C-alpha positions as CSV (number, residue, x, y, z in Angstrom):
1,M,0.0,0.0,0.0
2,R,1.1,3.4,-0.7
3,A,0.7,5.1,2.7
4,A,1.6,2.4,5.3
5,A,4.7,3.0,7.4
6,L,6.1,3.2,10.9
7,Y,6.7,5.8,13.6
8,S,10.4,5.6,14.7
9,A,13.0,8.2,13.8
10,A,10.3,10.5,12.4
11,G,9.0,10.6,15.9
12,S,11.4,13.5,16.4
13,L,9.2,15.6,14.2
14,L,7.0,18.1,16.1
15,L,3.5,16.7,15.3
16,T,0.4,18.6,16.0
17,T,-2.3,16.7,17.8
18,L,-4.5,15.6,14.9
19,A,-7.8,15.8,16.8
20,T,-7.4,19.6,17.0
21,T,-6.8,20.0,13.3
22,A,-9.3,17.7,11.6
23,P,-13.0,17.4,11.3
24,A,-15.1,15.6,13.9
25,Q,-14.7,11.8,13.9
26,A,-17.3,9.1,14.2
27,A,-16.8,6.8,17.1
28,P,-16.2,3.1,16.3
29,P,-19.5,1.2,16.5
30,A,-20.1,-1.0,19.5
31,P,-20.6,-4.8,19.0
32,G,-24.3,-4.4,19.3
33,S,-24.5,-1.3,17.1
34,A,-26.7,-0.8,14.0
35,E,-23.6,-1.6,11.9
36,A,-23.1,-4.9,13.7
37,R,-26.7,-5.9,13.3
38,G,-26.7,-4.8,9.7
39,T,-23.6,-6.9,9.0
40,A,-25.4,-10.0,10.5
41,V,-28.4,-9.3,8.3
42,A,-26.3,-8.9,5.1
43,A,-24.3,-12.0,5.9
44,G,-27.5,-14.0,6.4
45,R,-28.9,-12.9,3.1
46,A,-25.6,-13.6,1.3
47,A,-25.4,-17.1,2.8
48,A,-28.9,-17.9,1.5
49,A,-28.2,-16.4,-1.9
50,G,-24.7,-17.8,-2.4
51,I,-22.7,-16.7,-5.5
52,A,-23.8,-17.6,-9.1
53,F,-20.4,-18.1,-10.7
54,G,-20.2,-17.7,-14.5
55,D,-18.2,-15.8,-17.0
56,C,-15.9,-13.0,-15.8
57,P,-16.4,-9.4,-17.0
58,K,-14.7,-9.0,-20.3
59,A,-13.1,-5.7,-19.3
60,E,-11.0,-7.5,-16.7
61,D,-9.2,-9.7,-19.2
62,L,-9.5,-12.8,-17.1
63,P,-8.9,-16.2,-18.6
64,G,-11.7,-18.5,-19.5
65,G,-10.9,-21.0,-16.7
66,M,-11.7,-18.5,-14.0
67,R,-15.3,-18.0,-12.9
68,C,-16.8,-14.8,-11.5
69,G,-19.9,-13.7,-9.7
70,T,-21.2,-10.9,-7.5
71,V,-22.1,-10.4,-3.8
72,R,-24.6,-7.8,-2.6
73,V,-23.4,-5.7,0.3
74,P,-25.1,-2.6,1.9
75,L,-23.6,0.7,1.1
76,D,-24.3,1.6,4.7
77,Y,-24.3,-1.2,7.2
78,A,-26.5,0.8,9.6
79,H,-29.2,0.5,6.9
80,P,-28.9,-3.0,5.4
81,D,-32.2,-2.5,3.5
82,G,-30.9,0.6,1.8
83,K,-28.7,1.1,-1.3
84,Q,-26.7,-2.1,-2.2
85,L,-23.4,-2.5,-4.0
86,R,-22.3,-5.5,-6.0
87,L,-18.8,-6.8,-5.3
88,T,-17.3,-8.9,-8.1
89,V,-15.7,-12.1,-6.9
90,S,-13.4,-14.4,-8.9
91,R,-12.6,-18.1,-8.2
92,V,-10.6,-21.0,-9.4
93,R,-11.5,-24.3,-7.7
94,A,-9.0,-26.4,-5.9
95,T,-7.2,-28.8,-8.2
96,H,-7.0,-31.5,-5.5
97,K,-3.6,-32.4,-7.0
98,D,-0.3,-32.8,-5.1
99,P,2.5,-31.6,-7.4
100,R,4.9,-33.9,-5.4
101,N,2.7,-37.0,-5.7
102,P,0.4,-37.1,-8.8
103,K,-1.4,-40.2,-7.4
104,R,-2.5,-38.5,-4.2
105,K,-5.9,-36.7,-4.2
106,V,-5.6,-33.6,-1.9
107,P,-8.6,-33.0,0.4
108,G,-10.2,-29.6,0.0
109,Q,-9.9,-27.0,2.7
110,G,-12.5,-24.5,1.4
111,A,-11.8,-21.0,0.1
112,L,-8.7,-18.9,0.5
113,L,-9.8,-15.2,0.1
114,Y,-7.1,-12.7,-0.8
115,N,-6.8,-8.9,-0.7
116,P,-3.7,-7.4,-2.4
117,G,-3.7,-4.1,-0.6
118,G,-3.9,-0.5,-1.8
119,P,-6.4,0.5,-0.6
120,G,-7.7,0.4,-4.1
121,G,-6.1,-2.8,-5.4
122,S,-8.1,-5.5,-7.1
123,G,-7.7,-9.1,-6.2
124,L,-9.6,-10.5,-9.2
125,H,-6.4,-11.9,-10.8
126,F,-5.3,-13.6,-7.6
127,P,-6.6,-17.1,-8.5
128,L,-4.1,-17.2,-11.3
129,V,-1.3,-17.7,-8.8
130,G,-2.4,-21.4,-8.7
131,T,-0.4,-21.9,-11.9
132,V,2.8,-20.7,-10.3
133,P,5.0,-23.5,-8.9
134,A,5.3,-22.0,-5.5
135,W,1.5,-21.9,-5.1
136,K,0.6,-25.3,-6.6
137,R,0.4,-27.2,-3.3
138,I,-1.9,-24.4,-1.8
139,A,-4.0,-24.4,-5.0
140,G,-4.4,-28.2,-4.6
141,A,-6.2,-27.7,-1.3
142,Y,-7.9,-24.4,-1.6
143,D,-10.4,-22.7,-3.9
144,L,-8.4,-19.5,-4.7
145,V,-10.7,-16.5,-4.4
146,G,-10.1,-12.9,-5.2
147,Y,-12.5,-9.9,-5.3
148,A,-12.7,-6.3,-6.2
149,P,-13.4,-4.3,-3.0
150,R,-16.1,-1.7,-2.8
151,G,-15.3,1.2,-5.1
152,V,-12.7,-0.8,-7.2
153,A,-13.9,-1.5,-10.7
154,P,-16.0,-3.3,-11.5
155,S,-17.4,-3.2,-7.9
156,A,-19.3,0.1,-8.0
157,P,-16.2,2.0,-9.1
158,L,-15.3,5.4,-7.6
159,S,-13.9,8.3,-9.5
160,C,-12.7,11.7,-8.4
161,Q,-11.3,13.1,-11.6
162,D,-11.5,12.7,-15.4
163,P,-8.9,9.9,-16.1
164,G,-7.7,11.8,-19.1
165,V,-6.3,14.5,-16.9
166,F,-5.3,12.3,-13.9
167,F,-1.8,11.7,-15.2
168,K,-0.3,15.2,-15.7
169,G,3.0,14.7,-17.3
170,P,5.7,15.7,-17.6
171,R,6.0,17.2,-14.1
172,P,8.8,18.5,-11.8
173,A,9.7,16.6,-8.6
174,P,11.4,19.2,-6.4
175,T,12.9,17.8,-3.2
176,Q,12.8,21.4,-1.8
177,P,9.7,22.8,-3.3
178,S,9.2,26.5,-3.4
179,D,6.3,28.2,-1.6
180,A,4.7,28.9,-5.0
181,Y,4.9,25.2,-6.0
182,K,3.4,24.1,-2.6
183,K,0.5,26.5,-3.1
184,E,-0.1,25.1,-6.6
185,R,-0.1,21.5,-5.3
186,A,-2.3,22.4,-2.4
187,A,-4.9,23.9,-4.7
188,E,-4.8,20.7,-6.8
189,A,-5.3,18.6,-3.7
190,E,-8.3,20.7,-2.6
191,A,-9.8,20.4,-6.1
192,Y,-9.3,16.7,-6.1
193,A,-11.0,16.3,-2.7
194,R,-13.9,18.4,-4.0
195,G,-14.1,16.2,-7.1
196,C,-14.4,13.1,-4.9
197,A,-17.3,14.7,-3.0
198,E,-19.1,15.9,-6.1
199,R,-18.8,12.7,-8.0
200,A,-19.7,10.3,-5.2
201,G,-22.1,12.5,-3.2
202,E,-23.4,11.2,0.1
203,S,-22.1,7.7,-0.7
204,L,-18.5,8.9,-0.2
205,R,-18.5,8.5,3.5
206,H,-19.2,4.8,3.3
207,Y,-15.9,3.9,1.6
208,H,-13.7,3.1,4.6
209,S,-11.8,0.2,6.1
210,L,-14.4,-0.8,8.7
211,N,-16.9,-1.3,5.9
212,N,-14.3,-3.2,3.9
213,A,-13.9,-5.6,6.9
214,R,-17.7,-6.0,7.0
215,D,-17.7,-6.7,3.3
216,L,-15.2,-9.5,4.0
217,E,-17.7,-11.1,6.4
218,V,-20.5,-10.9,3.8
219,V,-18.3,-12.5,1.1
220,R,-17.3,-15.2,3.6
221,A,-21.0,-16.0,4.1
222,A,-21.7,-15.9,0.4
223,L,-19.0,-18.4,-0.3
224,G,-20.6,-20.8,2.2
225,E,-17.6,-20.8,4.6
226,E,-18.3,-21.2,8.3
227,R,-14.9,-19.6,9.0
228,L,-12.7,-17.4,6.9
229,S,-9.3,-18.4,5.5
230,F,-7.8,-15.1,4.5
231,M,-4.5,-13.7,3.2
232,G,-3.9,-10.0,3.0
233,A,-0.8,-8.1,1.7
234,S,0.2,-4.6,2.6
235,Y,-3.1,-2.7,3.3
236,G,-4.8,-6.1,3.2
237,T,-3.0,-6.8,6.5
238,Y,-4.8,-3.9,8.1
239,L,-8.1,-5.1,6.7
240,G,-7.4,-8.5,8.1
241,A,-6.5,-7.1,11.5
242,L,-9.8,-5.2,11.6
243,Y,-11.7,-8.4,10.6
244,A,-9.9,-10.3,13.4
245,E,-11.0,-7.6,15.9
246,L,-14.6,-7.5,14.7
247,F,-15.2,-11.2,13.9
248,P,-12.6,-13.3,15.8
249,A,-14.9,-16.3,16.0
250,R,-15.2,-16.4,12.2
251,V,-11.4,-16.7,11.6
252,R,-10.0,-20.1,10.5
253,R,-6.6,-19.2,9.2
254,M,-5.1,-15.7,8.5
255,V,-1.9,-14.7,6.8
256,F,-0.6,-11.1,7.1
257,D,2.1,-10.4,4.5
258,S,4.0,-7.1,4.7
259,V,2.3,-5.5,7.6
260,V,0.7,-2.0,8.0
261,N,1.3,-0.7,11.5
262,P,-2.2,-1.0,13.1
263,D,-1.6,1.3,16.0
264,P,-4.5,3.8,15.9
265,A,-2.1,6.7,16.5
266,M,-0.3,5.8,13.2
267,V,-3.4,5.6,10.9
268,W,-2.7,7.2,8.5
269,Y,-0.8,10.5,8.7
270,R,2.1,9.3,10.8
271,N,2.3,6.1,8.8
272,N,3.1,8.2,5.8
273,L,5.9,10.1,7.5
274,E,7.5,6.8,8.5
275,Q,7.1,5.4,5.0
276,S,8.9,8.4,3.4
277,E,11.8,7.9,5.8
278,A,11.9,4.1,5.1
279,F,12.0,4.6,1.4
280,E,15.2,6.7,1.8
281,D,16.9,3.6,3.2
282,R,15.6,1.5,0.4
283,W,16.7,4.0,-2.2
284,D,20.2,3.7,-0.6
285,D,20.0,-0.1,-1.0
286,F,19.2,0.3,-4.7
287,K,22.0,2.8,-5.3
288,E,24.5,0.5,-3.5
289,W,23.4,-2.4,-5.8
290,I,23.8,-0.2,-8.9
291,A,27.3,0.9,-7.7
292,G,28.3,-2.7,-7.3
293,H,27.5,-3.3,-11.0
294,D,29.2,-0.2,-12.4
295,A,30.9,-2.3,-15.0
296,V,27.5,-3.1,-16.4
297,Y,25.7,0.3,-16.0
298,G,28.4,2.9,-15.8
299,L,26.4,5.0,-13.4
300,G,29.1,5.2,-10.8
301,D,30.9,2.9,-8.4
302,T,29.7,4.5,-5.2
303,P,26.1,5.3,-4.1
304,R,27.0,9.1,-4.2
305,Q,28.1,8.8,-7.8
306,V,24.9,6.9,-8.7
307,Q,22.9,9.7,-7.0
308,N,24.7,12.2,-9.1
309,S,23.8,10.2,-12.3
310,Y,20.1,10.2,-11.2
311,E,20.2,13.9,-10.5
312,E,21.8,14.6,-13.9
313,A,19.0,12.6,-15.6
314,S,16.4,14.5,-13.6
315,E,17.9,17.9,-14.6
316,R,18.0,16.9,-18.3
317,L,14.4,15.7,-18.1
318,A,13.3,19.0,-16.6
319,A,14.8,20.8,-19.5
320,E,13.6,18.4,-22.2
321,P,11.1,15.6,-21.2
322,A,11.9,12.2,-22.7
323,G,9.4,11.3,-25.4
324,G,7.5,14.4,-24.4
325,T,6.0,12.6,-21.4
326,V,8.7,11.7,-18.9
327,G,9.8,14.5,-16.6
328,P,11.5,14.4,-13.2
329,A,8.3,13.3,-11.5
330,Q,7.8,10.3,-13.9
331,L,11.5,9.4,-13.3
332,Q,11.0,9.5,-9.5
333,G,7.8,7.4,-9.8
334,A,9.5,4.7,-11.8
335,F,12.4,4.5,-9.4
336,L,10.0,4.6,-6.4
337,R,8.3,1.4,-7.7
338,A,11.8,-0.2,-7.7
339,G,11.8,0.6,-3.9
340,Y,8.9,-1.8,-3.6
341,Y,10.3,-4.7,-5.7
342,D,14.0,-5.3,-6.3
343,D,13.0,-7.4,-9.3
344,Y,12.7,-4.0,-11.0
345,W,16.3,-3.0,-10.2
346,P,18.0,-4.3,-13.4
347,R,15.5,-2.7,-15.8
348,R,15.5,0.6,-14.0
349,A,19.3,0.8,-13.9
350,E,19.4,-0.2,-17.6
351,A,16.9,2.5,-18.5
352,L,18.8,5.2,-16.6
353,S,22.1,4.2,-18.1
354,A,20.7,4.1,-21.6
355,Y,19.1,7.5,-21.2
356,L,22.3,9.1,-20.1
357,K,24.1,7.5,-23.1
358,G,21.6,9.1,-25.5
359,D,18.8,6.4,-25.8
360,P,15.6,7.6,-24.0
361,Q,13.3,4.8,-25.2
362,P,13.8,2.3,-22.3
363,L,13.0,5.1,-19.9
364,V,9.9,6.2,-21.9
365,D,8.7,2.6,-22.0
366,Q,9.0,2.2,-18.2
367,A,7.9,5.7,-17.0
368,G,5.9,7.2,-19.9
369,T,2.2,7.9,-20.2
370,R,-0.2,5.1,-19.7
371,T,-2.9,3.9,-22.2
372,A,-6.4,5.3,-21.8
373,K,-7.5,2.0,-20.2
374,G,-4.5,2.1,-17.8
375,A,-5.2,5.7,-16.9
376,K,-8.8,4.9,-16.1
377,G,-7.8,2.0,-13.8
378,A,-5.1,4.0,-12.1
379,E,-7.5,6.9,-11.5
380,N,-10.1,4.5,-10.0
381,A,-7.4,2.9,-7.8
382,N,-6.3,6.4,-6.6
383,A,-9.9,7.5,-5.9
384,V,-10.5,4.4,-3.7
385,Y,-7.1,4.9,-2.0
386,T,-7.9,8.5,-1.2
387,A,-11.5,7.9,0.0
388,V,-10.5,5.0,2.3
389,E,-7.5,6.6,3.9
390,C,-9.2,10.1,4.2
391,N,-12.3,8.5,5.7
392,D,-10.5,6.2,8.1
393,A,-9.0,8.6,10.5
394,A,-8.2,12.2,11.3
395,W,-5.7,14.2,9.3
396,P,-4.2,17.7,9.8
397,A,-6.5,20.2,8.2
398,D,-3.8,22.9,8.2
399,F,-1.2,22.8,5.4
400,E,1.3,24.4,7.7
401,V,1.4,21.2,9.7
402,W,2.2,19.1,6.6
403,D,4.7,21.7,5.5
404,R,6.5,21.8,8.8
405,D,6.7,18.1,9.3
406,N,7.7,17.2,5.8
407,T,10.2,20.0,5.3
408,R,12.1,18.7,8.3
409,L,11.7,15.1,7.1
410,A,12.9,15.9,3.6
411,R,16.2,17.1,4.9
412,R,17.2,13.6,5.7
413,A,14.7,11.7,3.4
414,P,14.3,13.7,0.2
415,F,13.6,10.8,-2.2
416,E,9.9,10.2,-1.5
417,T,8.8,12.7,1.1
418,W,7.1,15.4,-1.0
419,D,5.7,12.9,-3.5
420,N,4.0,11.2,-0.6
421,V,2.6,14.6,0.6
422,W,1.0,15.3,-2.8
423,T,-0.5,11.8,-2.9
424,N,-2.2,12.2,0.5
425,L,-2.8,16.0,0.7
426,P,-6.5,15.7,-0.4
427,C,-7.1,14.4,3.1
428,A,-6.4,17.9,4.4
429,Y,-9.4,19.2,2.5
430,W,-11.7,16.3,3.2
431,R,-15.1,17.4,4.5
432,V,-16.7,13.9,5.1
433,P,-16.9,12.8,8.8
434,R,-14.0,10.5,9.6
435,Q,-14.0,7.2,11.3
436,R,-12.0,6.5,14.5
437,P,-9.4,3.7,14.0
438,L,-10.1,0.5,16.0
439,D,-7.6,-0.5,18.7
440,V,-7.0,-4.0,17.5
441,R,-6.1,-6.3,20.3
442,T,-7.0,-10.0,21.0
443,V,-6.6,-11.9,24.2
444,P,-5.3,-15.6,24.4
445,G,-7.9,-18.0,23.0
446,E,-9.9,-15.3,21.3
447,L,-8.4,-15.8,17.9
448,P,-6.9,-18.9,16.2
449,P,-3.1,-18.7,15.7
450,T,-2.1,-16.5,12.8
451,L,0.9,-16.1,10.6
452,I,2.8,-12.8,10.0
453,L,5.3,-12.4,7.2
454,A,7.6,-9.5,6.8
455,A,10.8,-8.4,5.0
456,E,13.2,-6.6,7.4
457,R,14.0,-3.7,5.0
458,D,10.5,-3.3,3.4
459,A,9.9,0.4,2.9
460,A,6.3,0.4,1.9
461,T,5.3,-1.3,5.2
462,P,8.3,-1.0,7.4
463,Y,9.2,-3.8,9.8
464,E,8.0,-2.2,13.0
465,G,4.4,-2.7,11.7
466,A,4.9,-6.5,11.8
467,L,6.3,-6.3,15.4
468,E,3.3,-4.1,16.4
469,L,0.8,-6.5,15.0
470,R,2.6,-9.4,16.6
471,R,2.2,-7.7,20.0
472,R,-1.5,-7.1,19.3
473,L,-2.6,-10.5,18.0
474,S,-2.3,-13.1,20.7
475,G,-1.0,-16.4,19.4
476,S,0.4,-14.9,16.2
477,V,3.9,-15.9,15.0
478,L,6.2,-13.7,12.9
479,V,8.5,-15.0,10.2
480,T,11.1,-12.4,9.0
481,E,13.0,-12.4,5.8
482,R,16.3,-11.0,7.0
483,D,18.1,-8.2,5.2
484,A,15.5,-8.2,2.4
485,G,13.3,-5.4,1.3
486,T,10.8,-6.7,-1.3
487,H,7.3,-5.7,-0.5
488,G,5.2,-8.9,-0.3
489,V,7.2,-12.1,0.5
490,A,4.7,-14.9,0.3
491,G,4.9,-17.2,-2.7
492,G,8.1,-15.6,-4.0
493,P,11.5,-17.0,-4.5
494,N,12.3,-17.6,-0.8
495,A,11.8,-21.3,-0.2
496,C,12.1,-20.9,3.6
497,V,9.3,-18.3,3.7
498,N,7.1,-20.5,1.4
499,G,7.7,-23.5,3.6
500,H,6.2,-21.7,6.6
501,L,3.3,-20.5,4.5
502,E,2.5,-24.0,3.3
503,A,2.9,-25.5,6.7
504,Y,0.4,-23.0,8.1
505,L,-2.2,-23.0,5.3
506,L,-2.1,-26.8,4.7
507,Q,-1.6,-28.1,8.2
508,G,-2.3,-25.3,10.5
509,R,1.3,-25.6,11.8
510,L,3.3,-22.6,13.0
511,P,6.8,-22.3,14.3
512,A,7.0,-22.6,18.1
513,R,8.3,-19.0,18.3
514,N,9.1,-16.1,16.0
515,T,11.7,-17.1,13.5
516,S,13.6,-15.8,10.4
517,C,14.7,-16.9,6.9
518,A,17.9,-15.9,5.0
519,P,17.2,-13.3,2.3
520,R,16.4,-14.1,-1.3
521,P,19.3,-13.7,-3.7
522,E,19.9,-10.1,-5.0
523,P,18.8,-9.6,-8.6
524,E,21.3,-10.2,-11.3
525,P,22.2,-7.2,-13.5
526,S,20.8,-7.1,-17.0
527,P,23.1,-6.9,-20.0
528,A,24.8,-3.5,-20.6
529,P,22.7,-1.2,-22.8
């Protein structure tokens, strides 16, 4: 997810108490509240109706072997007979095959439901992982189920802006923005927040994490599962934590992969400050890797020299955008994605090297303007991200708070800090009543044992989030990928991590205590351009 992070070194920032700078918040509903009763009503109806699986929506480009259906959920759980939304669900049935023993028929264990994070990410493609070798044993036992959460196309999609103008490129990416530039971006953020309110109307307030967790409960019931087996990545871990707090008796197995810090004080403003700081460390990792392969890329044999090469490219792009579409902001965005996934490192380094040697095409291919279809999907995802995070909790309503905190942070973490501000600044101008984050905590015996997975140098959801969730969920066990920073570790190239994942999902077996795995191999450099 884009805005999840920790509160450690950035704690030295002088942070204004958010409650004094944000609109009034709605108190979390009590267990016997109208929302709780409405969830029970909606779940009962979903259990009776089930899901009529058939062909998937053509616009989603899903293969013919996958089946899709819809589940009705209330827009407002306090009024379960009011307006309904249809969530699209995808499924591939368990194969009942054991890739290690073709003669053995694997017994089914029901559905494994997945949320990829965001908020604003769609899980409709998730069932395709069953074809990947690392997932075949799990796919033998589980129906793999994905879904598009509320607001994510095609599930009653939200929009805050014309997709045709959502990507404004080329753009600058100043690490020390001028007052004039800050004023320009603040005006854009206010207009974007206004666009969300105008396009969604009164419905906007109902797109938040608590309702996403209630939707999970309704989807569980529609699938005919007595208890939920769930795997969430990034923001999906926060969603899973809320579900565990609201519906602990309905949990069968739960995997948290790359964990958002669920501390209510962190959701979401402080999480973003921490994420920006963590990405500086990850950017340093990337530069060190590039420097170690100077013979391939020629970008410098020290991280400082690599930084100089990056800054030279950014200055050139400011003067003359590559392909007319790639400016400094597009360069920064492409390299930010490499901070999530080190699989991107070789291609990004190759593109930067080629550009500085006179060939802009690889950089244009990786960072240039999206297709109209891609722009529409990205605008939808950003609208959901903004609505959920702005609705979830209080944010500073005074830009001076953002300016002060992030100016200080950018002195030591310039790579992502201001980009993160512009992404989340609409929340300063949000006029919809906010929710109050739940204080997720379970006592011994309240929740079945759960599995937490985390990479030690993950920047998108830094490691302290996994430690915090481990403290809050009694009986949970943390498996750490040491000295690694890829965001999302389950089902990847680390056999040790995958072994713990399989043992838990297939047998319900966890390590006796928190444990760790050696890191995955670093990526190999691509051929010199």
